[in-house]
C-alpha positions in Angstrom: 3.2 -22.2 -17.5 2.1 -25.4 -15.9 -1.5 -24.4 -15.2 -2.9 -27.6 -16.9 -1.7 -29.8 -14.0 -4.4 -28.4 -11.7 -2.0 -27.7 -8.8 1.3 -26.1 -8.2 4.4 -28.3 -8.3 6.0 -29.3 -5.1 9.6 -28.2 -4.5 10.7 -31.8 -5.2 8.8 -31.8 -8.5 10.3 -28.4 -9.4 13.7 -29.7 -8.8 13.1 -32.8 -10.9 11.8 -30.7 -13.8 14.9 -28.6 -13.6 17.2 -31.6 -13.6 15.4 -33.3 -16.5 15.4 -30.0 -18.5 19.2 -29.8 -18.0 19.6 -33.4 -19.1 17.5 -32.9 -22.2 19.3 -29.7 -23.1 22.8 -31.3 -22.8 21.6 -34.3 -24.7 20.3 -32.1 -27.5 23.5 -30.2 -27.6 25.6 -33.3 -27.8 23.4 -35.0 -30.5 23.1 -31.8 -32.5 26.9 -31.2 -32.5 27.6 -34.8 -33.5 25.0 -34.9 -36.2 25.3 -31.4 -37.7 22.0 -30.0 -36.4 22.7 -26.4 -35.3 19.0 -25.8 -34.5 19.1 -28.6 -31.9 22.3 -27.2 -30.4 20.7 -23.7 -30.3 17.6 -25.0 -28.5 19.7 -26.8 -25.9 21.8 -23.6 -25.3 18.6 -21.5 -25.0 17.2 -23.9 -22.5 20.4 -23.8 -20.4 20.5 -20.0 -20.5 16.8 -19.8 -19.4 17.4 -22.2 -16.5 20.5 -20.2 -15.4 18.5 -17.0 -15.4 15.6 -18.7 -13.5 18.0 -19.9 -10.8 19.2 -16.4 -9.9 17.5 -14.6 -7.1 
């Protein structure tokens, strides 16, 4: 998925990516709900679902 970076992410970078992805998803859900954009809401929800699945052992 992130092959273009030329190296694996450090654990700290992985954690930062997760946090930023959550913030982006929640922001999209909030904006999409407030502005009648169901596609943006759906994208945010899919991102959160993917992140929840990825966090399970």
